[in-house]
N, C-alpha and C positions, 0 to 999 in steps of 0.2 A: 565069436567075431566073424564077421564075413571077409572073404578074400578079395572082394571087388566092391568098389564104389559105384552105386548105380546114379548115372547121370539123368537119363530119361529111358523111355521104353527103346529097347534095341541097343542101348549104349552104356556100357559100364567099363570102368578103369580098374585094373588090378591094383591091388594095394601095394604090390611091390614097386610100382612106378611113383607112388606117392611118399615123400619123405615126411615124416612126423617128428617134430622136435619138442622137447619140453624145456621150460626154463622158468625161473621165478616170476610170479606175477607181480605187477606194479600196484601201487595204491595201498589204501589202508586194509588191515586185516589182522594186525596184532603179531603175536609170536608164530601163529599157524603160517601166515603168509611169508614169513621171513625164513622158513626152513622147507617148505614144500615146493616142488617144481610143479605147479598146476597149470601154467599157461601153456597152450599148446599152438604150434604153428604148423599148418599142413602146406607143404610145398609141391607143385606138380610142374616138372620140366616138360614143356610142350614138345620141343624138338627131340628129346631122348625117348619119347613114348613109341613103344612098338605096337600098341593096339589102336592107334588113331590112323586113318588114311591121310595123306597129304593135304586133301581139301579141308578136312576138319583142323589139322594142325595150322594151317594158314589162317583160317577163319578165327580161331582162337587167338593165335599170337598177333593178329592184326588188331584185336580189340583190347586184348589184356597183356600182350607183351609174351616174351619167351618163357617166363616163370610165372606161374599163377600162384599166389599165396592166400591163405586164409587164417586168421588169428583168433583164438578164443581164450578170454581169461573171466569170463563171467561168472562161472561157477567155482565153488571152492575145491571140487573134486577133479582130479585130472581126467578121469574116465568121462565125465560129463563134458568137460571142455574138449576133450578128443571128439566126441560126437558132434558138438556144436561146430568145431573147425571143420570136420569133413563135410557137414551139411552146407556150410557156407561155401566151401570150395566147390562142391556139386552144383550149387545154385549159380555161382559165378560162371562156371564153364557152360551150364546150360543156357544162361542168358547170353553168352557170347557166341553160341552156336545158333541162336535164334535168328532166322532170316526174315527181315521185314518184307512183306509183300508189297509190290509196287502199287502206287495210288493210281486208281483209274479215274481219269478226268471225267466230270460230270457237268451238264449244264442245266440251269433251271427250266422247269417245265413251262409251257405256254401259260398255264393257269397261275403259276407262281408270279411271272412277270406281269401278267394283267393285274393280279391283286397288289403287287408292289406299286405299279404305276397308279392304281385307283387310290392307294393310300397316300402317295405323294400328292395327288391332285387334291384329295380331300383335306390334306394338312395345308396346302397352299391357300385353298379357299378360307380355311379357319384364320390363317394368318392375314389374309386379305381383309377379312371382315373386321379385324381388329384395328386396322389402320385409321388414322384421322380422315375424315371426309374433307375434301377440298371443295370450297364453296365458290370458286371463281367464276 
């Protein structure tokens, strides 16, 4: 087992900062589900983290709140659910850290404007030709 949860290149969180809890899984499963604690909940307290700088903490807590959680109860085994919960936690944190680049305004080219106006003119001529002729 690794001591760090890899978020992206250059950023990993120590497992000591992530609380992992096990509980009984809900839903069907018969006798096995009634006695095993296979549901895993991974919890990361953003403000208590010592490995993140204040800018990253602010970005994560602005998008996800002060505590980030991920739950897995898909598999029957606790070990597999632990892997799934940690993967989901890492993916949520990575998405929260993603910075959308600002949109650069563009304007249509002269050729695009010309083609658009030609198409409008052509369409107008077609509609004019469909009109009833006035014989006054």
